[in-house]
N, C-alpha and C positions, 0 to 999 in steps of 0.2 A: 425603424425601431432605434437605433443609435440612441435618435434624439429622446426619443422615450424611455432609454433606461439612464440618459443623464438628468433628465427631469426629475426621474422617480429619488436619483440617488441623490440629488441635490436636497428635497423632500424631506427625505431620510436623515440626511446629515443634518439638515435648521433644528427637525425632530430634537434630533440626540442631543446638537452644539445651545441651542439657544437656551432649553434650564441648564444647564452648566454655566453658564456667563449669566445669565442671571441668579443663581445664586450665591458666584463670587461677588455680585455686584452688592447685592444683599450682605453678604458678613463685611464687605469693606465701608458698606452705609453703617452695621450696624459699628463696626472698629471707631469709628467718627464719633459716632453719637457719644461712646463709652466714655473715648480719650477728652471730646470735648468738656465732658462732665467734670471731668481733673481740672478743668478748667478754673475752676474757686481757688486752685493755687499759685492763683496771680493777684489774686485777693488780697496775700498775707505776702506780698513780694517775693513768694517760690517760686522756686524750679526745681521742679520735678528730675532727680539725679537717676532715681528707676520705677517703674510702672510693670504692671500685669492686667492685662485681657484678661478675663472668663467669658461664659454665655450671659452671662448676665450681669456684670459688676468690674468696675473696673479699681485695680491697686495704685496711689501713686507717694512713693514716698521720697521726701527731698532732708537726703542726709547733712544735706549746707543747716538748715537752721531744725531740722530733729522735728518734723510734721509729715503727718502720716493723713494722706487722702484718701477717701471711698467715696465711691459713685455705684447705683444701682441704679437698673430699672427694672420694673413689673408689673406688667398691665399697663401703660403707657404715666406710669406711675413714676417720681423720680426723686431718689435719697440721696443726699448728700452727707457724709463727714468727718470731720476732721476731729483728728488726736495732737494736740501738743506735747511732743513726748517729753520735753523738758518739763511739764508739770506733774507727769505719769512716773510710777516708781517700779510698778513690773506690768509687764504684757501676758496673758495665759492664752491658752489653744483652749476650746471649750467645747468637746463633741455629744451631744448627747444619741444617746443609742435605747433602743428597743428591744425584748427578746422575744424573740416568735421562735413557739414550739409547736412540733409538726411530728409525723410517725414517725420520722426520719432519723428524728435529732431533732437538734433548738439551732436558728443560729439569728445574729444582730441585722439589726439596719438601721442606718445613720438617720437619727429623728434633723439635728441640725449639727452647723460646723459654727463655732461665731470667736471671735478673737475678743479680751476683757480686758481693758485698758484699768490700772490702781490705782487712782491718784494718788499722791501725796497728801495733801493735802486737802477734807473734806470729805463727805461720802456718796460721791454722785459718781458711780461705776458707769464707766461707756461700754457698752458691749454693740459688736458689729458685726452681722449675722450676715457670712457667705451662702450660708445653703441652707433650706428649708425644705423639707419635702412635699409640704403644700403647694411649696410654688416650682420645685424638678420633680419631677421622679426618679431618677438617678444623679449618682455622682458623678462631676464630669472636670473634675481634676481640682477641686475646689480644697480640698484635704492638705494635698502637696503645696498647694500655695498656701493654706492656713500655715501650716508648718512653717515654709520655707521665712515667711515675712515675722512669726515669732522667733525666731532664729534671730534675721537682724534685726528688729526692733532689741529685743535681748540684751546686742551684740553692739547697738548705739546707748539702751539704759546701763550699761557698764561703765562708760567710758566719763572720766569725770567732771568734765564738762559739761556733759549731755544734758544729765540732770540736776534740776535747782531744788536745794534744801531747803526746807522750812525755814532755818536760819537766813538764809540767802534772802527769801521773800521779806521776813519782818525789817531788816537792813533797807532792802529796797521799801518798802512800806512807811519805814521812821523819815528814811530822805526825802519822803516826797513832800510829807506830812507838816 
């Protein structure tokens, strides 16, 4: 009777413990994949000084070289985007919402959250999408991450040596030519 209880207790313990261990391992693997995605920084001789991992994306910031890195996975598709902050004049948070009206009132649903980088020169606007309601059913901290990084990037852009002016780029082009 005592041996049977020990076996039943061991089986119940294993049934409870195995899913928890598997969940922890999958979270660690996902975290490693996201951080490995930020390895694009090494190609630019950058060192990521700050990074954040979310459900399906990772953000890295090289404060020394003023470079912003973004890596996202969705449906086994990987996307990497890089923004050289020295070539940008601003960064803004773009939050698209839609109003839903019901009998009890109306409420707002967030459709997407993105960071929009405006260049100093040229018309190419870099948009980095952090959240899309077609990919994820609910927000999971993406808005807070976006607001945090917009503040950090704006602080970097305020520094006088962080942003090259168009005049500086012309001088460089003349010196090379």
